[in-house]
BADRENTI-358428 format. One line per 2 residues: for each residue x, y, z of C-alpha. Coordinates in Angstrom, 3 decimals, decimal comma, padded with zeros to 6 digits. Example, Ala and Ser with C-alpha at 12.3 -4.5 7.8 and 13.67 -1.06 7.14 Angstrom:
% BADRENTI-358428
012,300/-004,500/007,800 | 013,670/-001,060/007,140 $
END
This chain:
% BADRENTI-358428
-021,102/-037,981/000,224 | -023,385/-035,517/-001,592 $
-023,139/-034,998/-005,350 | -023,370/-031,264/-005,984 $
-026,530/-029,976/-007,685 | -029,461/-027,738/-006,752 $
-031,541/-030,492/-005,199 | -028,656/-031,409/-002,895 $
-028,087/-027,957/-001,379 | -030,230/-028,636/001,685 $
-028,383/-031,894/002,307 | -024,909/-030,334/002,503 $
-023,057/-030,178/005,789 | -023,698/-027,165/008,013 $
-020,046/-026,111/007,603 | -020,633/-025,457/003,873 $
-021,935/-022,008/002,906 | -024,687/-022,154/000,293 $
-026,523/-019,470/-001,714 | -029,080/-017,401/000,173 $
-030,825/-016,884/-003,186 | -032,580/-019,281/-005,518 $
-030,099/-020,017/-008,357 | -032,941/-021,111/-010,635 $
-034,632/-017,694/-010,347 | -031,690/-015,652/-011,624 $
-031,390/-013,700/-014,859 | -028,067/-013,081/-016,563 $
-027,017/-009,597/-017,658 | -023,318/-010,523/-017,822 $
-021,829/-012,771/-020,509 | -018,359/-014,037/-019,656 $
-015,796/-015,508/-022,059 | -013,167/-017,722/-020,419 $
-014,784/-019,545/-017,498 | -011,608/-020,815/-015,866 $
-010,523/-021,146/-012,275 | -009,664/-017,488/-011,826 $
-013,009/-016,206/-013,080 | -014,810/-018,600/-010,760 $
-012,676/-017,650/-007,727 | -012,898/-013,922/-008,415 $
-015,558/-012,192/-010,558 | -018,173/-014,915/-010,083 $
-017,474/-014,885/-006,339 | -018,120/-011,120/-006,178 $
-021,369/-011,562/-008,086 | -022,300/-014,350/-005,674 $
-021,738/-011,931/-002,778 | -024,017/-009,444/-004,501 $
-026,751/-012,022/-005,085 | -026,548/-013,140/-001,462 $
-027,152/-009,538/-000,375 | -030,527/-009,677/-002,174 $
-032,349/-007,594/-004,761 | -029,870/-008,011/-007,650 $
-031,052/-011,222/-009,271 | -030,699/-009,836/-012,816 $
-026,884/-009,630/-012,555 | -026,058/-013,329/-012,834 $
-023,485/-014,598/-015,353 | -023,840/-016,610/-018,541 $
-020,531/-018,315/-019,249 | -019,261/-018,935/-022,782 $
-016,571/-021,360/-023,914 | -015,078/-020,988/-027,396 $
-012,267/-023,561/-027,251 | -012,678/-027,331/-027,770 $
-011,582/-028,155/-024,216 | -014,442/-026,004/-022,868 $
-016,754/-028,924/-023,679 | -015,734/-030,437/-020,350 $
-016,842/-027,314/-018,487 | -020,188/-027,492/-020,286 $
-020,643/-031,105/-019,188 | -019,724/-030,397/-015,560 $
-022,021/-027,382/-015,322 | -024,888/-029,329/-016,875 $
-024,469/-032,157/-014,367 | -024,185/-029,784/-011,394 $
-026,902/-027,259/-012,316 | -024,167/-024,632/-012,885 $
-022,999/-024,892/-009,254 | -019,440/-025,336/-008,029 $
-017,570/-025,122/-004,751 | -015,046/-022,406/-003,966 $
-012,579/-023,394/-001,238 | -010,531/-020,524/000,176 $
-007,524/-021,172/002,412 | -005,552/-018,679/004,506 $
-001,756/-018,906/004,928 | -002,298/-020,457/008,384 $
-004,420/-023,236/006,871 | -007,912/-022,063/007,847 $
-010,351/-023,028/005,097 | -013,903/-022,218/004,031 $
-016,117/-023,914/001,459 | -018,870/-021,998/-000,328 $
-021,150/-023,163/-003,102 | -021,322/-020,503/-005,817 $
-024,483/-020,145/-007,894 | -023,718/-016,908/-009,732 $
-023,151/-018,596/-013,100 | -026,702/-019,073/-014,346 $
-025,863/-020,859/-017,594 | -023,044/-021,962/-019,877 $
-022,958/-021,905/-023,678 | -020,462/-023,970/-025,652 $
-019,893/-021,843/-028,739 | -018,589/-024,556/-031,128 $
-021,783/-026,538/-030,548 | -024,275/-023,665/-030,832 $
-022,705/-020,410/-032,040 | -026,091/-018,871/-032,814 $
-027,160/-019,196/-029,178 | -024,063/-017,242/-028,122 $
-024,688/-014,534/-030,716 | -028,310/-014,106/-029,700 $
-027,323/-013,946/-026,039 | -024,897/-011,137/-026,900 $
-027,616/-009,362/-028,885 | -030,205/-009,821/-026,121 $
-031,285/-006,420/-024,720 | -030,830/-007,868/-021,210 $
-027,059/-008,314/-021,782 | -025,296/-005,270/-020,367 $
-021,711/-006,436/-019,776 | -019,417/-008,835/-021,647 $
-016,451/-009,738/-019,483 | -013,244/-011,527/-020,426 $
-010,565/-013,713/-018,877 | -008,928/-014,974/-022,072 $
-005,283/-014,787/-020,823 | -002,679/-012,135/-021,550 $
-002,058/-013,581/-025,007 | -005,713/-013,754/-025,964 $
-005,911/-010,213/-027,346 | -003,624/-010,816/-030,360 $
-001,651/-007,647/-029,642 | 002,080/-007,410/-030,419 $
004,038/-007,042/-027,166 | 006,512/-004,564/-028,697 $
004,461/-002,482/-031,146 | 001,091/-002,741/-029,400 $
-000,595/-003,340/-032,758 | -003,396/-005,837/-033,322 $
-002,194/-008,918/-035,187 | -004,822/-010,373/-037,497 $
-002,658/-013,009/-039,180 | -003,765/-016,107/-037,262 $
-005,916/-018,539/-039,286 | -008,769/-018,352/-036,762 $
-008,937/-014,553/-036,917 | -008,652/-014,572/-040,707 $
-011,517/-017,041/-040,824 | -013,649/-014,788/-038,646 $
-012,855/-011,802/-040,868 | -014,135/-013,537/-043,990 $
-017,556/-012,501/-045,275 | -020,459/-014,401/-043,731 $
-018,240/-016,455/-041,432 | -019,679/-018,195/-038,387 $
-017,498/-016,874/-035,550 | -014,917/-019,080/-033,869 $
-012,931/-016,539/-031,823 | -013,934/-014,160/-029,059 $
-013,293/-011,303/-031,521 | -015,741/-012,747/-034,003 $
-018,444/-013,401/-031,425 | -018,235/-010,042/-029,645 $
-018,079/-008,072/-032,895 | -021,029/-009,900/-034,453 $
-022,977/-009,447/-031,225 | -022,323/-005,722/-031,379 $
-023,234/-005,615/-035,076 | -026,604/-007,198/-034,346 $
-027,271/-004,744/-031,519 | -026,447/-001,814/-033,774 $
-028,680/-003,215/-036,527 | -031,550/-003,635/-034,043 $
-031,164/-000,163/-032,562 | -029,850/-001,417/-029,212 $
-027,171/000,292/-027,157 | -023,889/-001,642/-026,985 $
-022,845/-003,651/-023,981 | -019,693/-002,836/-021,995 $
-016,611/-004,969/-022,730 | -014,844/-005,549/-019,402 $
-011,396/-007,173/-019,493 | -010,304/-008,953/-016,316 $
-006,930/-010,110/-017,669 | -003,491/-009,263/-016,273 $
-002,284/-006,490/-018,564 | -001,410/-002,855/-018,072 $
-004,379/-000,846/-019,308 | -006,361/-004,010/-020,027 $
-009,391/-001,948/-020,993 | -007,322/000,104/-023,433 $
-005,806/-003,085/-024,881 | -009,246/-004,642/-025,292 $
-010,588/-001,471/-026,893 | -007,703/-001,373/-029,366 $
-007,967/-005,071/-030,234 | -011,744/-005,290/-030,645 $
-011,988/-001,969/-032,465 | -009,201/-003,001/-034,845 $
-010,919/-006,303/-035,562 | -014,282/-004,597/-036,089 $
-012,745/-002,087/-038,505 | -011,179/-004,907/-040,518 $
-014,578/-006,592/-040,634 | -016,604/-003,445/-041,360 $
-015,120/000,063/-041,236 | -018,398/001,714/-040,227 $
-019,018/-000,853/-037,498 | -015,479/-000,339/-036,226 $
-016,064/003,384/-035,929 | -019,339/002,763/-034,059 $
-017,538/000,467/-031,619 | -014,815/003,072/-031,098 $
-017,344/005,789/-030,346 | -019,979/003,955/-028,308 $
-018,565/000,900/-026,499 | -017,099/001,314/-023,001 $
-013,939/-000,651/-022,141 | -013,178/-000,081/-018,432 $
-009,730/-000,853/-017,061 | -009,419/-003,163/-014,074 $
-006,935/-004,732/-011,675 | -007,804/-008,216/-010,443 $
-005,954/-010,255/-007,845 | -006,419/-013,659/-006,259 $
-003,930/-016,520/-006,441 | -005,854/-019,444/-007,906 $
-003,935/-022,630/-008,762 | -005,153/-025,205/-011,250 $
-007,714/-027,542/-009,691 | -006,054/-030,864/-008,853 $
-007,396/-034,290/-007,994 | -006,115/-033,633/-004,480 $
-008,427/-030,592/-004,241 | -011,422/-032,727/-005,207 $
-010,455/-035,464/-002,755 | -009,934/-033,041/000,128 $
-013,272/-031,356/-000,596 | -014,955/-034,755/-000,389 $
-013,112/-035,729/002,796 | -013,472/-032,414/004,647 $
-016,916/-031,258/003,479 | -018,639/-034,336/002,049 $
-019,104/-032,771/-001,409 | -018,617/-034,565/-004,706 $
-017,751/-031,750/-007,115 | -016,215/-032,484/-010,518 $
-014,597/-029,048/-010,827 | -014,191/-027,128/-007,557 $
-011,870/-024,139/-007,273 | -009,168/-023,580/-004,652 $
-007,951/-020,038/-003,945 | -006,258/-017,953/-001,294 $
-008,421/-015,895/001,066 | -006,942/-012,616/-000,233 $
-008,906/-011,011/-003,046 | -008,858/-007,570/-004,678 $
-010,662/-005,947/-007,581 | -010,105/-002,341/-008,634 $
-012,388/-001,278/-011,477 | -012,764/001,857/-013,569 $
-016,304/003,172/-013,198 | -017,088/003,441/-016,928 $
-020,041/001,421/-018,241 | -022,336/001,803/-021,249 $
-025,530/000,283/-019,830 | -024,988/000,524/-016,112 $
-023,416/-001,975/-013,750 | -024,187/-003,945/-010,611 $
-023,452/-002,168/-007,284 | -020,101/-003,891/-006,942 $
-018,825/-001,347/-004,444 | -021,237/-002,873/-001,924 $
-019,369/-006,204/-002,031 | -015,769/-005,012/-001,800 $
-014,897/-003,877/-005,329 | -012,977/-000,594/-005,403 $
-014,554/001,639/-008,092 | -012,141/004,366/-009,240 $
-011,560/006,843/-012,057 | -007,904/005,791/-012,553 $
-006,850/002,146/-012,221 | -003,254/002,596/-013,424 $
-001,489/002,994/-010,034 | -003,134/-000,190/-008,767 $
-002,517/-002,247/-011,891 | 001,161/-001,260/-012,089 $
001,566/-002,259/-008,445 | 000,019/-005,651/-009,040 $
001,641/-006,446/-012,393 | 005,159/-005,358/-011,464 $
005,194/-006,627/-007,888 | 003,001/-009,740/-007,838 $
002,959/-010,975/-011,436 | 006,573/-010,136/-012,198 $
007,651/-011,734/-008,910 | 005,884/-014,914/-009,974 $
008,139/-014,925/-013,035 | 011,157/-014,084/-010,904 $
010,632/-017,007/-008,543 | 009,396/-019,617/-010,989 $
012,113/-020,022/-013,623 | 014,899/-019,805/-011,054 $
012,896/-021,995/-008,667 | 012,462/-024,754/-011,229 $
016,159/-024,593/-012,122 | 016,900/-024,927/-008,398 $
014,847/-028,119/-008,228 | 011,653/-026,840/-006,626 $
008,099/-027,728/-007,695 | 005,826/-025,454/-005,639 $
005,850/-021,745/-004,857 | 005,809/-022,334/-001,105 $
009,011/-024,405/-001,379 | 010,780/-021,474/-003,001 $
009,680/-019,132/-000,223 | 011,148/-021,422/002,427 $
014,611/-020,534/001,124 | 015,906/-017,207/002,564 $
017,938/-016,643/-000,608 | 014,750/-016,477/-002,650 $
012,961/-014,293/-000,111 | 015,881/-011,850/-000,170 $
015,955/-011,938/-003,968 | 012,228/-011,273/-004,355 $
012,144/-008,483/-001,799 | 015,191/-006,979/-003,477 $
013,568/-007,107/-006,901 | 010,358/-005,565/-005,572 $
012,000/-002,826/-003,498 | 015,014/-001,885/-005,608 $
013,812/-002,455/-009,179 | 010,004/-002,580/-009,417 $
008,876/-000,066/-006,794 | 010,869/002,871/-008,230 $
008,802/002,497/-011,422 | 005,452/002,716/-009,615 $
003,162/005,625/-008,886 | 001,898/006,353/-005,403 $
-001,072/004,040/-004,839 | -003,974/005,597/-002,887 $
-004,553/003,779/000,374 | -001,719/001,274/-000,095 $
001,480/000,980/001,957 | 003,804/-000,512/-000,663 $
006,340/-001,767/001,882 | 003,586/-003,682/003,693 $
002,197/-004,891/000,353 | 005,588/-006,349/-000,628 $
005,870/-008,321/002,597 | 002,252/-009,425/002,305 $
003,094/-010,860/-001,116 | 005,878/-012,946/000,411 $
003,369/-014,348/002,903 | 000,863/-015,075/000,144 $
003,441/-016,730/-002,112 | 004,604/-018,893/000,777 $
001,181/-020,200/001,788 | 001,568/-023,996/002,050 $
-002,169/-024,538/001,643 | -002,395/-023,259/-001,937 $
000,070/-025,711/-003,545 | 000,647/-023,377/-006,502 $
002,944/-025,070/-008,987 | 005,862/-023,254/-010,575 $
004,925/-024,987/-013,835 | 001,649/-023,019/-013,872 $
003,516/-019,767/-013,316 | 006,011/-020,264/-016,161 $
003,389/-021,202/-018,768 | 003,248/-018,753/-021,692 $
006,285/-016,839/-020,499 | 006,551/-015,029/-023,835 $
003,217/-013,344/-023,065 | 003,844/-012,698/-019,369 $
007,454/-011,533/-019,135 | 007,021/-008,788/-021,789 $
003,978/-007,448/-019,925 | 005,139/-007,833/-016,312 $
008,945/-007,631/-016,194 | 010,335/-005,957/-019,311 $
008,552/-002,634/-018,596 | 010,431/-002,513/-015,267 $
013,735/-003,019/-017,068 | 012,930/-000,324/-019,612 $
012,006/002,259/-016,983 | 014,983/001,432/-014,791 $
017,328/001,828/-017,746 | 015,914/005,284/-018,415 $
016,314/006,352/-014,775 | 019,672/004,652/-014,312 $
018,258/002,305/-011,671 | 019,122/-001,280/-010,813 $
018,284/-004,063/-013,285 | 020,542/-006,933/-012,178 $
017,779/-009,018/-010,628 | 015,407/-008,535/-013,562 $
018,148/-009,430/-016,014 | 018,858/-012,592/-014,012 $
015,201/-013,594/-014,409 | 015,431/-013,225/-018,200 $
018,658/-015,252/-018,157 | 016,961/-017,974/-016,096 $
014,073/-017,995/-018,567 | 016,440/-018,717/-021,453 $
018,185/-021,485/-019,482 | 014,828/-022,989/-018,499 $
013,937/-023,171/-022,201 | 017,247/-024,934/-022,907 $
016,544/-027,404/-020,106 | 013,034/-027,992/-021,455 $
014,516/-028,832/-024,846 | 016,734/-031,397/-023,108 $
013,665/-032,974/-021,527 | 013,979/-031,606/-017,985 $
010,824/-029,473/-018,138 | 007,719/-028,934/-020,226 $
007,662/-025,718/-022,253 | 004,099/-024,459/-022,699 $
004,268/-021,375/-024,866 | 002,746/-020,233/-028,179 $
006,246/-019,280/-029,341 | 007,932/-022,461/-028,076 $
009,701/-023,305/-031,329 | 011,210/-019,863/-031,843 $
012,115/-019,472/-028,158 | 013,916/-022,809/-028,184 $
015,832/-022,049/-031,366 | 017,008/-018,703/-029,960 $
017,999/-020,169/-026,584 | 019,978/-022,960/-028,244 $
021,969/-020,427/-030,302 | 023,339/-018,934/-027,071 $
026,196/-021,446/-026,906 | 027,620/-020,147/-030,179 $
026,168/-016,642/-030,193 | 025,891/-015,133/-026,679 $
022,879/-012,856/-026,440 | 021,006/-014,564/-029,296 $
017,935/-014,998/-027,095 | 017,554/-011,228/-026,794 $
017,280/-010,890/-030,567 | 013,665/-012,046/-030,531 $
012,409/-008,653/-031,697 | 008,722/-009,293/-031,015 $
009,583/-009,923/-027,352 | 012,519/-007,671/-026,497 $
012,348/-004,949/-029,152 | 014,989/-002,287/-028,570 $
016,231/-003,973/-025,388 | 018,274/-006,320/-027,575 $
020,522/-003,367/-028,434 | 020,899/-001,922/-024,942 $
024,460/-002,698/-023,886 | 023,790/-002,362/-020,161 $
020,900/-004,811/-020,207 | 022,740/-007,168/-022,537 $
025,771/-007,246/-020,222 | 023,605/-007,881/-017,154 $
021,741/-010,656/-018,972 | 024,945/-012,367/-020,098 $
026,461/-012,084/-016,610 | 023,334/-013,574/-015,047 $
023,214/-016,382/-017,561 | 026,844/-017,274/-016,976 $
026,380/-017,157/-013,218 | 023,467/-019,622/-013,333 $
025,244/-021,830/-015,850 | 028,413/-022,065/-013,732 $
026,996/-022,040/-010,216 | 023,350/-023,099/-010,562 $
020,324/-021,047/-009,606 | 021,072/-021,019/-005,883 $
024,726/-020,194/-006,484 | 023,696/-017,276/-008,697 $
021,424/-015,971/-005,929 | 024,219/-016,337/-003,384 $
026,537/-014,323/-005,605 | 023,882/-011,669/-006,089 $
023,281/-011,437/-002,335 | 027,006/-010,964/-001,745 $
027,183/-008,164/-004,335 | 024,131/-006,301/-003,032 $
025,381/-006,334/000,549 | 022,064/-007,213/002,213 $
020,149/-004,161/000,962 | 017,501/-006,276/-000,733 $
014,836/-006,098/001,954 | 014,777/-002,309/002,289 $
011,372/-001,334/003,617 | 010,444/001,582/001,354 $
012,043/003,072/-001,737 | 010,953/004,894/-004,840 $
007,230/005,552/-004,751 | 007,223/004,293/-001,177 $
003,937/003,969/000,650 | 000,816/005,919/000,005 $
END
């Protein structure tokens, strides 16, 4: 058994891929907030590819943690010389282990905020990237406006405050660059949101204007916020992952990452201070990301919501278990083909029918062990961004919404079941969601009256009727019974190969 660190690289088994570069000789031009599993399986992996190709040693990453639990990441990186193992597994079970050295350092902001601020103000820093979750931008899901009411943001807005949030750190970093006559870095969101660059631009500019109107205007005029679409299924690292890494590859790694082999990154080519040649390592640089991001959000991410709440109510634990049931496969293909795809644009180079079936294969991979509990976390941030836009567009065009409405109904019933102790509800709005779901027994449709989630949908009679019918179907017949009834009503049309935007 080899404990992972730089001195141990030569001692690793020959079936482990290791950096072709010297990790100690790197320089970091990218600062990344939110060093979780996805960042390490995706963006850091692409940078590792670039470093392995040679000649790009200045493009390494400096990770930043702003939350108290990030102290563990700091400790692991310190013990392992910033190295970690990425294990990728294909649906047929073929695996590969690679040691990633692209993260050159890690700063724990609560311990040394000044070090983070000076790293942001360093002339060598050209890109600040983010994976802070869909809810990390403090933007109202209905109005799209920046919400500055949280105590942490209010603290950061106070005069002379030492930053505690990503808004405070990034804005103060930009202020120092402006004061020192330095060009601003690019702010690159890698979170799952439609127009994530636009959302980031709105949120950070709004915060900067509240802090300093002139600074806010400078940010609006000079900082680039490229849009991106990112994709790689990456479950939470489990003890089983660590044990299998030790057994199969002889590596003792305190925080490895497991991911599927599939990976995709579509990125708007808009940067303030240049960028690494990411196109040379598989990143698709484009002028318009929207067709790709709509495809991913409304097919993959929304399907995760579609399978997970119903799957948990049906008694399943893992995504691959759900996909072993033909009822769920039919339901997901039906949602994707009949409800989501008609709302998409043509996607250059993508056959949408093939993409839908590829998603079913990816979801069903037994090697990934993706838990449904991970997928339902923070549903009040995910469903409004992934699923509700499909419902809105389908209502306008007079298209089908029955499957989407059933997902919302299952969400409300899952929340009820969590209140009864059957599940764990992890959501920033847990208290309000629970209160609304519990009112359903006396006031049908009460769940839809959460205005900051559903907005005008609460008053749409067609959606309301479909929601209530779906809720009653699950309540009377269970999740599987509701899917059986839906399959009978749709007459087997769910797995149509190409509709709406079709293939492109």
